[in-house]
N, C-alpha and C positions, 0 to 999 in steps of 0.2 A: 228828401226825394229818393235817397238810396233805399230806405225801407219800403217806400211805395213801389220802386222798381222791382225789388226782390219779391214783394207780395204779388205784383202783377205777373212776374215770371212763374211763381208757384201756381197761380190761377190758370195761366195759359198752359202749363204742363198738365195740370189736372184736367183741363178741358180737352186737350189733345188725347189723353189716355182714355177719356170717357166717350169721345166722339165715335159714332159708328163708322166703321170703314168697310169697304167692299172686300170680298174674299181674296181678290188678287193682291191688294195692298197688305192684307193681313198675313198672307203667306210669303210675301217678299221679304227677304232679309236685307236690312240696310247695311251698307258698308260703313267703315269708320268715318270717311270723309262726309258722307251723307248725314250721319248723325251729328257731326260737328257743325255742319252747315245749318241743320235744323235747330241746334242749340243756340248758335249765334243769331239766327233769325228770331228766335224766341226772346233772347236778351235785348236785341235792338227794338223789337216790337214793344216789349215791356217798358224800356226806357222812353220810347216815344209817347206811350200812353201816360206814363208818370209825368213827363215834361208838359204834356198838354193839360193834364189835370192840375198840376201845380200852377201853370199859367192862368188857367180859368179861376182857380181859387184865389190867387193873389190879385188878379184883376177884379174879381168880385168884391174882395175886401177893400180894394182901393176905391171902387165906385161907391161902396157903402159909406166910406169916410167922406167922399166928395159930396154926396147927397145929404148927409146928416152932419151939419156943421157943429 
């Protein structure tokens, strides 16, 4: 799950860098606290996606075992 979390973090970072922003947001310089909040938000989002994906995978494997004796 750690590897999935790190992978999701990288994908979210890549997506944010590629996402088109408006001119005002592009010209605004973020402070240190704002950057730390954005990074923490990205890690929490990545962990939530990884946990949900792991839960779905393990649940699916469980039900495959239940249906196929």
